[in-house]
Residue frames as qw, qx, qy, qz and C-alpha x, y, z in Angstrom:
[[0.110, 0.386, 0.102, 0.910, 0.99, -26.18, 29.20],
 [0.352, -0.680, -0.617, 0.179, -0.50, -24.20, 32.02],
 [0.269, 0.135, -0.123, 0.946, -0.80, -20.54, 32.77],
 [0.069, -0.752, -0.558, 0.345, -2.89, -17.76, 34.34],
 [0.300, 0.192, 0.315, 0.880, -3.70, -14.73, 32.49],
 [0.183, 0.367, 0.314, -0.857, -5.73, -11.44, 32.73],
 [0.484, 0.508, 0.713, -0.013, -9.00, -11.83, 30.73],
 [0.322, 0.903, 0.118, -0.257, -8.97, -8.43, 29.20],
 [0.053, -0.690, 0.609, 0.388, -5.35, -8.66, 28.09],
 [0.447, 0.035, 0.876, 0.175, -6.09, -12.12, 26.68],
 [0.443, 0.696, 0.561, -0.069, -9.12, -10.88, 24.81],
 [0.111, 0.894, -0.180, -0.395, -7.19, -7.82, 23.59],
 [0.229, -0.463, 0.765, 0.384, -4.41, -10.02, 22.20],
 [0.467, 0.308, 0.817, 0.137, -6.92, -12.32, 20.39],
 [0.363, 0.851, 0.301, -0.232, -8.56, -9.30, 18.77],
 [0.021, -0.778, 0.432, 0.456, -5.21, -8.05, 17.52],
 [0.199, -0.295, 0.870, 0.342, -4.58, -11.36, 15.62],
 [0.544, 0.379, 0.685, -0.304, -8.14, -12.17, 14.63],
 [0.466, 0.715, -0.046, -0.520, -8.27, -10.19, 11.36],
 [0.057, 0.535, -0.763, -0.359, -5.65, -12.30, 9.67],
 [0.362, 0.085, 0.925, -0.074, -7.74, -15.41, 9.81],
 [0.338, 0.025, -0.512, -0.789, -9.92, -15.88, 6.73],
 [0.700, -0.023, 0.322, -0.637, -13.47, -17.14, 6.97],
 [0.964, 0.223, 0.012, -0.142, -12.65, -19.98, 4.55],
 [0.264, -0.700, 0.651, 0.130, -9.23, -21.29, 5.53],
 [0.686, 0.392, -0.555, -0.261, -7.62, -23.85, 3.05],
 [0.547, 0.105, -0.790, 0.255, -6.43, -25.94, 6.04],
 [0.564, -0.691, -0.435, -0.121, -8.25, -26.46, 9.37],
 [0.615, -0.403, -0.278, 0.618, -5.19, -25.31, 11.45],
 [0.243, 0.229, 0.139, 0.933, -5.22, -21.92, 9.60],
 [0.379, -0.653, -0.363, -0.547, -8.54, -21.24, 11.37],
 [0.739, -0.547, -0.320, 0.227, -6.73, -21.68, 14.73],
 [0.031, 0.904, -0.288, 0.315, -4.59, -19.56, 16.85],
 [0.762, 0.138, -0.515, 0.367, -1.27, -20.79, 18.20],
 [0.502, -0.822, 0.103, -0.247, -0.98, -20.34, 22.00],
 [0.750, 0.232, -0.465, 0.409, 2.69, -20.72, 23.28],
 [0.580, -0.812, 0.002, -0.067, 3.28, -20.45, 27.07],
 [0.751, 0.237, -0.272, 0.553, 6.92, -19.45, 27.79],
 [0.350, 0.109, -0.393, 0.843, 8.63, -17.99, 30.84],
 [0.028, 0.410, 0.519, -0.750, 6.43, -15.06, 31.95],
 [0.372, 0.396, -0.119, -0.831, 4.29, -14.57, 28.79],
 [0.651, 0.340, 0.679, -0.013, 2.03, -16.23, 26.17],
 [0.038, -0.280, 0.553, 0.784, 2.57, -15.85, 22.40],
 [0.570, 0.487, 0.562, -0.349, -0.56, -15.60, 20.39],
 [0.126, -0.352, 0.618, 0.692, -0.09, -16.27, 16.72],
 [0.683, 0.522, 0.464, -0.213, -2.31, -16.55, 13.57],
 [0.107, -0.406, 0.598, 0.682, -1.41, -16.81, 9.89],
 [0.738, 0.522, 0.191, -0.384, -3.04, -17.15, 6.46],
 [0.811, 0.078, 0.355, 0.459, 0.31, -18.26, 4.90],
 [0.374, 0.707, 0.172, 0.575, 0.47, -14.78, 3.15],
 [0.110, -0.666, 0.235, -0.699, 0.29, -12.75, 6.39],
 [0.692, -0.354, -0.598, 0.195, 0.98, -13.70, 9.93],
 [0.157, -0.725, 0.181, -0.645, 0.77, -11.87, 13.19],
 [0.662, -0.260, -0.610, 0.348, 2.04, -12.54, 16.79],
 [0.176, -0.753, 0.195, -0.603, 1.60, -10.62, 19.97],
 [0.512, 0.070, -0.728, 0.451, 3.07, -11.23, 23.40],
 [0.498, -0.672, -0.129, -0.533, 0.90, -11.05, 26.58],
 [0.053, -0.451, 0.717, -0.529, 2.08, -11.16, 30.17],
 [0.848, -0.260, -0.310, -0.343, 1.02, -14.32, 32.01],
 [0.488, -0.508, 0.665, -0.249, 1.94, -16.50, 35.09],
 [0.765, 0.306, -0.506, -0.257, 3.27, -19.60, 33.37],
 [0.646, -0.483, 0.549, -0.221, 3.57, -22.71, 35.54],
 [0.727, -0.011, 0.655, 0.206, 4.05, -25.23, 32.66],
 [0.161, 0.511, -0.449, -0.715, 5.45, -24.27, 29.23],
 [0.456, 0.258, 0.844, 0.116, 3.80, -25.76, 26.14],
 [0.228, 0.246, -0.338, -0.879, 1.86, -24.98, 22.97],
 [0.350, 0.424, 0.833, -0.066, -1.58, -25.79, 21.47],
 [0.092, -0.051, -0.378, -0.920, -3.79, -24.38, 18.61],
 [0.191, 0.487, 0.748, -0.409, -7.52, -23.55, 19.25],
 [0.236, 0.650, 0.574, 0.437, -10.26, -22.20, 16.99],
 [0.271, 0.069, -0.133, 0.951, -9.60, -18.51, 17.14],
 [0.308, -0.353, -0.234, -0.852, -12.98, -17.08, 16.64],
 [0.721, -0.471, -0.483, -0.159, -14.63, -19.38, 19.18],
 [0.626, -0.163, -0.421, 0.636, -11.78, -18.80, 21.60],
 [0.094, 0.216, -0.008, 0.972, -12.05, -14.95, 21.24],
 [0.485, -0.478, -0.387, -0.622, -15.82, -15.24, 21.87],
 [0.751, -0.421, -0.493, 0.125, -15.47, -17.37, 24.94],
 [0.526, -0.090, -0.318, 0.784, -12.71, -15.27, 26.51],
 [0.070, -0.349, -0.067, -0.932, -14.63, -12.10, 25.98],
 [0.630, -0.478, -0.291, -0.538, -17.71, -13.54, 27.84],
 [0.611, -0.093, -0.690, 0.378, -15.71, -15.07, 30.77],
 [0.423, -0.801, -0.391, -0.164, -17.01, -13.84, 34.24],
 [0.594, -0.746, 0.036, 0.300, -13.82, -13.13, 36.09],
 [0.193, 0.909, -0.362, -0.080, -10.63, -11.19, 35.28],
 [0.365, -0.507, 0.781, 0.009, -8.58, -14.29, 36.45],
 [0.887, 0.313, -0.119, -0.317, -8.37, -16.94, 33.78],
 [0.516, -0.433, 0.733, 0.093, -6.61, -20.24, 33.98],
 [0.765, 0.482, -0.265, -0.336, -5.67, -22.14, 30.82],
 [0.489, -0.421, 0.764, -0.018, -4.42, -25.74, 30.96],
 [0.581, 0.297, -0.668, -0.358, -3.69, -28.44, 28.32],
 [0.680, -0.277, 0.553, -0.393, -5.37, -31.62, 29.85],
 [0.457, -0.119, 0.869, 0.150, -4.46, -34.17, 27.26],
 [0.433, 0.443, 0.737, 0.270, -5.51, -35.36, 23.69],
 [0.185, 0.270, 0.330, 0.886, -5.20, -31.76, 22.44],
 [0.305, -0.752, -0.534, -0.237, -7.95, -30.61, 24.81],
 [0.249, 0.263, -0.324, 0.874, -7.59, -27.34, 26.67],
 [0.318, -0.693, -0.629, 0.148, -9.53, -26.38, 29.88],
 [0.125, 0.416, -0.066, 0.899, -10.25, -22.77, 30.44],
 [0.395, -0.593, -0.661, 0.235, -11.49, -21.70, 33.96],
 [0.091, 0.327, -0.083, 0.937, -12.83, -18.44, 35.12],
 [0.497, -0.220, 0.266, -0.796, -14.89, -17.97, 38.23],
 [0.663, 0.047, 0.686, -0.296, -17.47, -20.70, 38.11],
 [0.765, 0.562, -0.083, -0.303, -17.25, -21.13, 34.25],
 [0.542, -0.342, 0.721, 0.264, -15.30, -24.07, 32.91],
 [0.707, 0.590, -0.167, -0.353, -14.72, -24.64, 29.10],
 [0.675, -0.209, 0.647, 0.287, -13.13, -27.66, 27.46],
 [0.542, 0.742, -0.106, -0.380, -12.03, -26.90, 23.85],
 [0.868, 0.081, 0.374, 0.316, -10.60, -29.30, 21.36],
 [0.086, 0.861, -0.333, -0.374, -7.53, -28.04, 19.47],
 [0.848, 0.472, -0.167, 0.172, -4.70, -29.21, 17.05],
 [0.796, -0.325, -0.025, 0.511, -1.17, -29.90, 18.09],
 [0.082, -0.924, 0.105, 0.358, 1.04, -26.73, 18.18],
 [0.404, -0.418, 0.621, 0.525, 3.84, -28.34, 16.17],
 [0.480, 0.452, 0.694, 0.290, 1.45, -28.54, 13.13],
 [0.117, 0.923, 0.218, -0.296, 1.10, -24.79, 13.03],
 [0.688, 0.524, 0.053, 0.499, 3.08, -23.19, 10.09],
 [0.530, -0.447, -0.141, 0.707, 5.97, -21.20, 11.51],
 [0.181, 0.964, 0.019, -0.196, 6.20, -17.38, 10.80],
 [0.781, 0.445, -0.079, 0.430, 9.17, -16.84, 8.41],
 [0.540, -0.645, 0.051, 0.539, 12.48, -15.49, 9.66],
 [0.394, 0.914, -0.081, -0.056, 14.69, -13.04, 7.76],
 [0.717, -0.228, 0.272, 0.600, 18.07, -13.16, 6.07],
 [0.374, 0.159, 0.344, 0.847, 19.91, -10.41, 4.20],
 [0.025, -0.821, -0.570, -0.001, 17.32, -7.83, 5.44],
 [0.112, 0.467, -0.020, 0.877, 16.95, -4.18, 5.26],
 [0.415, -0.568, -0.659, 0.267, 15.95, -2.76, 8.55],
 [0.048, 0.438, -0.012, 0.898, 14.67, 0.72, 9.67],
 [0.209, -0.499, -0.699, 0.468, 13.13, 2.09, 12.89],
 [0.035, -0.452, -0.306, -0.837, 10.42, 4.76, 12.45],
 [0.253, 0.040, 0.470, -0.845, 7.85, 6.67, 14.57],
 [0.180, 0.395, 0.901, -0.029, 4.56, 4.95, 14.68],
 [0.188, 0.753, 0.374, -0.508, 2.80, 8.22, 14.36],
 [0.119, 0.582, -0.450, -0.667, 4.80, 9.21, 11.18],
 [0.062, -0.029, 0.941, 0.331, 4.35, 5.86, 9.53],
 [0.215, 0.544, 0.767, -0.264, 0.53, 5.98, 10.33],
 [0.221, 0.738, 0.097, -0.630, 0.22, 9.48, 8.96],
 [0.044, 0.467, -0.653, -0.595, 2.11, 8.48, 5.77],
 [0.129, 0.154, 0.964, 0.176, 0.06, 5.43, 5.12],
 [0.225, 0.664, 0.621, -0.350, -3.18, 7.22, 5.64],
 [0.149, 0.700, -0.154, -0.681, -2.07, 9.94, 3.21],
 [0.221, 0.440, -0.681, -0.541, -1.59, 7.48, 0.34],
 [0.274, 0.008, 0.959, -0.068, -3.43, 4.07, 0.99],
 [0.530, 0.525, 0.421, -0.516, -6.74, 5.17, -0.55],
 [0.412, 0.687, -0.354, -0.483, -5.07, 5.40, -3.94],
 [0.328, -0.253, 0.897, 0.153, -4.22, 1.65, -4.17],
 [0.512, 0.113, -0.563, -0.639, -5.66, -0.16, -7.12],
 [0.641, -0.077, 0.629, -0.433, -8.34, -2.74, -6.37],
 [0.773, 0.452, -0.248, -0.370, -8.16, -4.24, -9.82],
 [0.843, -0.297, 0.446, 0.046, -6.92, -7.84, -9.43],
 [0.806, 0.515, 0.149, 0.250, -5.55, -7.81, -13.05],
 [0.297, 0.793, -0.256, 0.467, -3.17, -5.05, -12.08],
 [0.805, -0.505, -0.265, 0.166, -1.76, -6.88, -9.02],
 [0.638, 0.173, -0.192, 0.726, 1.37, -4.94, -9.11],
 [0.088, -0.413, 0.076, -0.903, -0.49, -1.77, -7.98],
 [0.687, -0.560, -0.384, -0.260, -2.61, -3.62, -5.28],
 [0.717, -0.468, -0.288, 0.429, -0.51, -2.23, -2.48],
 [0.115, -0.988, 0.094, 0.048, 1.67, 0.62, -1.29],
 [0.780, 0.422, -0.191, 0.421, 5.19, 1.09, -2.62],
 [0.548, -0.802, 0.091, 0.220, 7.91, 1.75, 0.00],
 [0.724, 0.520, -0.148, 0.428, 11.28, 3.21, -1.17],
 [0.582, -0.749, 0.082, 0.306, 14.18, 3.73, 1.18],
 [0.721, 0.222, 0.180, 0.631, 16.75, 5.74, -0.74],
 [0.234, 0.563, 0.033, 0.792, 18.50, 9.19, -0.98],
 [0.145, -0.025, -0.593, 0.792, 18.12, 9.63, 2.86],
 [0.500, 0.002, 0.153, -0.852, 14.28, 9.45, 2.70],
 [0.278, 0.210, 0.935, -0.062, 11.36, 7.10, 2.81],
 [0.352, 0.127, -0.318, -0.871, 8.92, 7.53, -0.03],
 [0.396, 0.261, 0.861, -0.182, 5.52, 5.93, -0.03],
 [0.287, 0.244, -0.399, -0.836, 3.42, 5.76, -3.23],
 [0.402, 0.325, 0.846, -0.133, 0.10, 4.25, -4.31],
 [0.290, 0.311, -0.313, -0.849, -1.71, 4.56, -7.61],
 [0.625, 0.293, 0.700, -0.185, -4.59, 2.96, -9.45],
 [0.443, 0.221, 0.593, 0.634, -3.78, 4.53, -12.77],
 [0.020, 0.785, 0.437, 0.440, -6.27, 7.40, -12.38],
 [0.282, -0.911, 0.123, -0.275, -4.75, 9.02, -9.38],
 [0.706, 0.151, -0.457, 0.519, -1.32, 8.87, -7.58],
 [0.446, -0.870, 0.056, -0.202, -0.53, 9.72, -3.99],
 [0.711, 0.253, -0.380, 0.535, 3.09, 10.23, -2.82],
 [0.404, -0.892, 0.100, -0.176, 4.52, 11.26, 0.51],
 [0.745, 0.253, -0.423, 0.449, 8.10, 11.29, 1.79],
 [0.471, -0.869, 0.115, -0.095, 10.06, 12.06, 4.92],
 [0.201, 0.724, -0.634, 0.185, 13.72, 12.12, 5.96],
 [0.943, -0.307, 0.121, -0.036, 15.16, 8.83, 7.06],
 [0.207, -0.705, 0.647, 0.205, 18.83, 7.86, 7.48],
 [0.945, 0.283, 0.122, -0.105, 19.56, 5.44, 4.57],
 [0.379, -0.595, 0.609, 0.362, 22.92, 3.92, 4.01],
 [0.405, 0.463, -0.623, -0.482, 24.09, 2.51, 0.64],
 [0.102, 0.087, -0.991, 0.009, 23.88, -1.05, 1.98],
 [0.211, 0.310, 0.766, -0.522, 20.51, -0.59, 3.58],
 [0.388, 0.300, -0.158, -0.857, 18.74, 1.11, 0.67],
 [0.059, 0.130, 0.971, 0.191, 15.81, -0.92, -0.89],
 [0.446, 0.015, -0.101, -0.889, 12.23, -1.08, -1.81],
 [0.113, 0.163, 0.979, -0.056, 9.18, -3.16, -1.48],
 [0.428, -0.235, -0.369, -0.791, 5.44, -3.32, -2.39],
 [0.202, 0.024, 0.798, -0.567, 3.22, -3.96, 0.63],
 [0.126, -0.344, -0.843, -0.394, 0.02, -5.75, -0.26],
 [0.324, -0.496, -0.133, -0.795, -3.32, -3.92, 0.45],
 [0.772, -0.439, -0.444, -0.120, -4.34, -6.48, 3.06],
 [0.690, -0.177, -0.327, 0.620, -1.15, -5.91, 4.99],
 [0.096, 0.359, -0.013, 0.928, -1.36, -2.14, 4.54],
 [0.542, -0.561, -0.272, -0.563, -4.82, -2.22, 6.26],
 [0.827, -0.389, -0.360, 0.190, -3.45, -4.37, 9.14],
 [0.539, 0.003, -0.239, 0.807, -0.43, -2.12, 9.78],
 [0.147, -0.483, -0.131, -0.853, -2.73, 0.96, 9.74],
 [0.678, -0.562, -0.330, -0.341, -4.92, -0.73, 12.34],
 [0.826, -0.297, -0.333, 0.345, -2.04, -1.76, 14.61],
 [0.447, 0.328, -0.148, 0.819, -0.06, 1.47, 14.59],
 [0.159, -0.582, 0.103, -0.790, -0.26, 4.09, 17.27],
 [0.823, -0.497, -0.263, -0.077, -0.19, 1.75, 20.22],
 [0.738, -0.481, 0.024, 0.473, 3.37, 2.78, 21.14],
 [0.127, -0.814, 0.232, 0.517, 6.33, 4.84, 20.11],
 [0.020, 0.610, -0.635, -0.473, 8.25, 2.96, 17.43],
 [0.919, 0.281, 0.202, -0.190, 7.99, 0.48, 14.54],
 [0.288, -0.517, 0.683, 0.427, 10.81, -1.51, 13.09],
 [0.802, 0.506, 0.054, -0.313, 10.38, -2.38, 9.44],
 [0.366, -0.414, 0.778, 0.298, 12.50, -5.27, 8.05],
 [0.796, 0.476, 0.142, -0.346, 12.32, -6.61, 4.63],
 [0.426, -0.288, 0.723, 0.462, 13.99, -8.72, 1.88],
 [0.121, 0.083, -0.634, -0.759, 13.02, -9.60, -1.69],
 [0.355, -0.249, -0.839, -0.329, 10.03, -11.60, -0.77],
 [0.477, -0.634, -0.602, 0.096, 8.82, -10.60, 2.75],
 [0.039, 0.545, -0.237, 0.803, 8.40, -7.71, 5.12],
 [0.520, -0.441, -0.661, 0.312, 8.07, -7.61, 8.91],
 [0.152, -0.683, 0.051, -0.713, 6.76, -4.90, 11.14],
 [0.501, -0.278, -0.677, 0.462, 7.68, -5.13, 14.80],
 [0.173, -0.692, -0.222, -0.665, 5.24, -2.62, 16.54],
 [0.257, 0.068, -0.677, 0.686, 6.03, -1.47, 19.92],
 [0.426, -0.650, -0.529, -0.342, 3.15, -1.30, 22.42],
 [0.049, 0.268, -0.552, 0.788, 2.73, 0.50, 25.78],
 [0.516, -0.486, -0.680, -0.187, 0.31, -1.36, 27.92],
 [0.348, -0.799, 0.107, -0.478, -0.87, 0.26, 31.13],
 [0.529, -0.692, 0.462, -0.164, 1.72, -0.04, 33.89],
 [0.126, 0.492, -0.850, -0.140, 3.50, -2.64, 31.71],
 [0.468, 0.003, 0.824, -0.320, 0.70, -5.12, 32.25],
 [0.733, 0.487, 0.151, -0.451, -0.90, -5.22, 28.93],
 [0.870, 0.476, 0.002, 0.131, 0.51, -6.24, 25.63],
 [0.566, -0.638, 0.310, 0.420, 4.29, -6.57, 26.41],
 [0.513, -0.309, 0.520, 0.609, 6.96, -5.38, 24.14],
 [0.191, 0.381, -0.468, -0.774, 5.48, -5.53, 20.61],
 [0.796, 0.385, 0.363, -0.294, 3.23, -6.89, 18.00],
 [0.246, -0.362, 0.732, 0.522, 5.11, -8.73, 15.20],
 [0.702, 0.572, 0.239, -0.350, 3.48, -8.72, 11.68],
 [0.303, -0.339, 0.728, 0.513, 5.14, -10.57, 8.79],
 [0.657, 0.574, 0.290, -0.393, 3.83, -10.59, 5.26],
 [0.661, 0.220, 0.513, 0.501, 4.64, -11.62, 1.73],
 [0.017, 0.587, -0.115, -0.801, 5.46, -8.70, -0.51],
 [0.705, 0.654, 0.193, -0.195, 4.08, -8.10, -4.09],
 [0.638, -0.204, 0.495, 0.554, 6.70, -9.49, -6.40],
 [0.477, 0.683, 0.416, 0.365, 7.52, -7.31, -9.46],
 [0.318, -0.029, -0.005, 0.948, 8.72, -3.76, -10.29],
 [0.114, 0.736, 0.488, -0.456, 6.37, -0.87, -9.42],
 [0.454, 0.726, 0.337, 0.392, 5.49, 1.44, -12.26],
 [0.428, 0.034, -0.074, 0.900, 7.50, 4.53, -12.70],
 [0.076, -0.780, -0.600, 0.161, 5.03, 6.80, -10.98],
 [0.242, -0.556, 0.068, 0.792, 7.23, 9.95, -11.40],
 [0.197, 0.143, 0.634, 0.734, 6.26, 10.04, -15.07],
 [0.105, -0.681, -0.653, -0.316, 2.71, 11.17, -14.27],
 [0.312, -0.687, -0.299, 0.584, 3.65, 13.93, -11.94],
 [0.364, 0.890, 0.229, 0.151, 2.90, 17.15, -13.90],
 [0.637, 0.040, 0.003, 0.770, 6.02, 19.00, -14.89],
 [0.018, 0.208, 0.081, 0.975, 4.11, 22.29, -15.42],
 [0.186, -0.715, -0.672, 0.040, 1.35, 23.49, -13.15],
 [0.231, 0.387, 0.028, 0.892, 1.51, 27.12, -13.84],
 [0.387, -0.542, -0.099, -0.739, -1.64, 27.87, -11.75],
 [0.484, -0.218, -0.781, 0.329, -1.98, 27.19, -8.12],
 [0.345, -0.640, -0.005, -0.687, -4.15, 28.40, -5.28],
 [0.111, 0.091, -0.840, 0.524, -4.13, 27.84, -1.48],
 [0.580, -0.391, -0.350, -0.624, -7.47, 26.50, -0.17],
 [0.477, -0.345, 0.598, -0.544, -8.83, 25.47, 3.19],
 [0.117, 0.124, -0.976, -0.138, -8.81, 21.61, 3.14],
 [0.183, 0.312, 0.859, -0.362, -11.99, 21.04, 5.07],
 [0.361, 0.580, 0.145, -0.716, -13.96, 23.78, 3.26],
 [0.335, 0.393, -0.636, -0.573, -13.02, 22.36, -0.15],
 [0.074, -0.056, -0.995, -0.040, -13.90, 18.77, 0.85],
 [0.282, 0.475, 0.665, -0.502, -17.36, 19.98, 2.02],
 [0.369, 0.552, -0.153, -0.732, -17.94, 21.90, -1.14],
 [0.262, 0.244, -0.863, -0.356, -17.01, 18.81, -3.32],
 [0.047, 0.180, 0.965, -0.186, -19.18, 16.50, -1.19],
 [0.348, 0.509, 0.442, -0.652, -22.23, 18.82, -1.42],
 [0.381, 0.536, -0.346, -0.670, -21.85, 19.41, -5.06],
 [0.142, 0.195, -0.947, -0.209, -21.49, 15.62, -5.73],
 [0.381, 0.168, 0.720, -0.556, -24.91, 14.97, -4.18],
 [0.656, 0.540, 0.168, -0.499, -26.67, 15.29, -7.53],
 [0.184, 0.500, -0.765, -0.363, -24.04, 13.35, -9.56],
 [0.921, 0.088, -0.058, -0.376, -25.17, 10.09, -11.16],
 [0.766, -0.300, 0.529, 0.210, -23.40, 6.81, -11.07],
 [0.726, 0.540, 0.325, 0.277, -23.23, 7.12, -14.89],
 [0.368, 0.738, -0.026, 0.565, -21.75, 10.57, -14.82],
 [0.657, -0.661, -0.233, 0.277, -19.85, 10.66, -11.50],
 [0.546, 0.202, -0.024, 0.812, -18.10, 13.96, -11.84],
 [0.119, -0.883, -0.295, 0.344, -17.90, 17.50, -10.54],
 [0.514, 0.636, 0.090, 0.568, -16.69, 20.53, -12.48],
 [0.483, -0.617, -0.157, 0.601, -14.19, 22.87, -10.77],
 [0.361, 0.775, 0.193, 0.481, -14.09, 26.43, -12.14],
 [0.498, -0.572, -0.171, 0.629, -11.66, 28.97, -10.92],
 [0.264, 0.573, 0.304, 0.714, -12.07, 32.59, -11.83],
 [0.137, -0.690, -0.022, -0.710, -12.08, 36.10, -10.31],
 [0.054, -0.347, 0.696, -0.626, -10.99, 34.92, -6.78],
 [0.769, -0.102, 0.290, -0.560, -13.65, 32.24, -6.66],
 [0.072, 0.162, -0.966, -0.187, -13.39, 28.44, -6.82],
 [0.707, 0.056, 0.080, -0.701, -16.78, 27.05, -7.86],
 [0.125, -0.073, 0.988, 0.054, -17.65, 23.33, -7.62],
 [0.647, 0.202, 0.086, -0.731, -20.70, 22.22, -9.49],
 [0.150, -0.051, 0.968, 0.193, -22.44, 19.13, -10.81],
 [0.627, 0.208, 0.033, -0.750, -25.47, 18.11, -12.80],
 [0.128, -0.023, 0.972, 0.196, -27.30, 15.02, -14.01],
 [0.395, -0.184, -0.533, -0.725, -30.43, 14.32, -15.96],
 [0.503, -0.350, -0.789, 0.037, -31.75, 12.16, -13.04],
 [0.453, -0.548, -0.525, 0.467, -31.31, 14.52, -10.13],
 [0.042, 0.984, 0.171, 0.040, -30.72, 18.14, -11.35],
 [0.461, 0.635, -0.204, 0.586, -27.98, 20.69, -10.55],
 [0.594, -0.748, -0.194, 0.224, -25.86, 21.85, -7.73],
 [0.507, 0.580, -0.201, 0.605, -23.12, 24.39, -7.16],
 [0.595, -0.759, -0.108, 0.239, -20.98, 25.69, -4.22],
 [0.484, 0.729, -0.126, 0.467, -18.12, 28.11, -4.03],
 [0.651, -0.551, -0.148, 0.500, -15.18, 29.35, -2.00],
 [0.078, 0.982, -0.169, -0.018, -13.31, 32.66, -1.86],
 [0.844, -0.195, 0.131, 0.482, -9.64, 32.18, -2.93],
 [0.029, -0.844, 0.226, 0.486, -6.84, 34.39, -3.96],
 [0.587, 0.122, 0.650, 0.467, -6.49, 34.02, -7.77],
 [0.282, 0.770, 0.063, -0.569, -6.26, 36.42, -10.55],
 [0.249, -0.218, 0.796, 0.507, -5.22, 34.13, -13.40],
 [0.365, 0.038, -0.608, -0.704, -7.16, 33.00, -16.51],
 [0.779, -0.103, 0.231, -0.574, -10.49, 31.24, -16.09],
 [0.223, 0.289, -0.924, -0.119, -9.96, 27.53, -15.92],
 [0.812, -0.124, 0.181, -0.541, -12.55, 24.65, -15.69],
 [0.242, 0.286, -0.926, -0.042, -11.64, 21.01, -14.99],
 [0.849, -0.229, -0.117, -0.462, -13.88, 17.97, -14.22],
 [0.109, 0.353, -0.887, 0.276, -12.77, 15.38, -11.69],
 [0.620, -0.336, -0.709, -0.029, -14.24, 12.24, -9.93],
 [0.362, -0.765, 0.106, -0.521, -15.54, 13.82, -6.64],
 [0.906, -0.418, -0.037, 0.061, -14.28, 10.75, -4.65],
 [0.788, 0.244, -0.088, 0.558, -10.88, 11.22, -5.98],
 [0.075, 0.667, -0.130, 0.730, -10.83, 14.83, -4.80],
 [0.589, -0.666, 0.068, -0.453, -12.31, 14.02, -1.39],
 [0.932, -0.205, -0.219, 0.203, -10.04, 11.04, -0.43],
 [0.584, 0.233, -0.285, 0.724, -6.83, 13.04, -0.13],
 [0.138, -0.582, 0.105, -0.795, -8.61, 15.94, 1.50],
 [0.809, -0.483, -0.125, -0.312, -10.13, 13.57, 4.12],
 [0.902, 0.001, -0.260, 0.344, -6.73, 11.77, 4.69],
 [0.421, 0.414, -0.259, 0.765, -4.71, 14.92, 5.38],
 [0.434, -0.647, -0.512, 0.363, -4.56, 16.83, 8.66],
 [0.261, -0.179, -0.050, 0.947, -3.26, 20.18, 7.63],
 [0.249, 0.669, 0.456, -0.532, -5.72, 23.01, 7.41],
 [0.338, 0.784, -0.186, -0.487, -4.32, 24.41, 4.18],
 [0.729, 0.069, 0.578, 0.359, -3.55, 22.60, 0.88],
 [0.104, 0.543, -0.358, -0.752, -2.25, 23.88, -2.38],
 [0.719, 0.434, 0.537, -0.077, -4.40, 23.05, -5.48],
 [0.146, -0.475, 0.538, 0.681, -2.45, 22.92, -8.70],
 [0.636, 0.514, 0.572, -0.060, -3.85, 22.93, -12.20],
 [0.290, -0.209, 0.490, 0.795, -3.24, 23.91, -15.83],
 [0.423, 0.139, -0.350, -0.824, -6.20, 23.36, -18.15],
 [0.815, -0.034, 0.232, -0.530, -9.21, 20.98, -18.59],
 [0.889, 0.298, -0.337, -0.083, -7.11, 18.32, -20.25],
 [0.355, 0.479, -0.664, 0.452, -4.24, 18.25, -17.66],
 [0.595, -0.376, -0.680, 0.206, -4.15, 16.50, -14.28],
 [0.296, -0.822, 0.110, -0.474, -4.88, 18.47, -11.07],
 [0.643, 0.068, -0.622, 0.441, -2.84, 18.01, -7.96],
 [0.520, -0.836, -0.046, -0.169, -3.06, 18.66, -4.20],
 [0.637, 0.329, -0.430, 0.549, 0.24, 19.43, -2.50],
 [0.523, -0.847, -0.089, -0.019, 1.29, 20.25, 1.12],
 [0.102, 0.846, -0.490, 0.183, 4.58, 21.63, 2.45],
 [0.566, -0.478, 0.658, -0.134, 5.37, 18.25, 4.15],
 [0.017, 0.348, -0.855, -0.385, 6.34, 16.49, 0.91],
 [0.471, 0.326, 0.796, -0.196, 2.79, 15.19, 0.10],
 [0.279, 0.304, -0.428, -0.804, 1.35, 15.13, -3.52],
 [0.518, 0.315, 0.783, -0.141, -1.74, 13.68, -4.97],
 [0.154, 0.266, -0.513, -0.802, -2.30, 13.82, -8.80],
 [0.515, 0.402, 0.695, -0.300, -5.79, 13.23, -10.12],
 [0.233, 0.123, 0.681, 0.683, -6.57, 12.68, -13.78],
 [0.350, 0.241, 0.116, -0.898, -9.25, 14.86, -15.22],
 [0.452, 0.432, 0.780, -0.025, -12.58, 13.77, -16.78],
 [0.173, 0.332, 0.510, 0.774, -14.05, 15.03, -20.04],
 [0.209, 0.303, 0.325, -0.871, -16.15, 18.15, -19.56],
 [0.391, 0.547, 0.740, -0.006, -19.77, 17.76, -20.82]]
């Protein structure tokens, strides 16, 4: 194996695949990155057996071949190389020589054929989406994933392709976020999956590098082929490929918790409400982490109090002439959707102090928040 590569492109590719590698790998080779020199590019691949990622970097390949090298050490070395021109050559006994300017490194590796291959797909469902759309949808719901390991089925985002739309949902049992958009779905291609939280974070990080993303999945795995647009075609070529195990099992019927009756609703400025909630929550205690929302006489008042810190209140002018309503919520649960959305205006729906509240937008977004007991 022998190739020449641009230092910055090499470094960028290694950074793309670094997150997948755990600090405590179960096998030594899982701490390594697989370098495969082929034709006019180098494939850079890492995996932790649950999640794998591969990106393709333009290179001048004079001898094809493969080797695995310690990924964190390699990434550090490449970042520090003095020249943009980098030569990489396998020199025998699994040793790789890296030359840049006057710097020469020799790094011990493990044979490439020992690296676990990324899985392929059979009987797959496949869809092509806009990266910007998928990024917006994931950001709108991913904060609501459960972090409770005992409720593993909810430790991820639910994707449903059916009825000519893609719906994403996430819930931890105390809040639910749902968003959908129109997608062409055939009867044969319809299906669903639960994407694990770790993979959700990686997909969010990798999106918005190009125009499109192809999602393919079957009963046990999902893959994302993310198009990239390097400068003048000289950066990351074609795509980044991410493949992941899915969460096995049936996602809870989240539609049951969507309020059927929310007689009362008001339009509010998203950023103004988020600021109100954040300021009011500054005196909330860890023991009583709540804010009270009172709507009456064209005012929305957000207040909080605790024996440790005192009291606070803030308010907004709103158009509302219905009955007085007071509801208590976890302030973080209110702020998360308000921070994730981009629309200036959201609709806040409510009924009474015992019923869930909800944020809704015209572009098919909904976040339901369970109330807390009023003191």
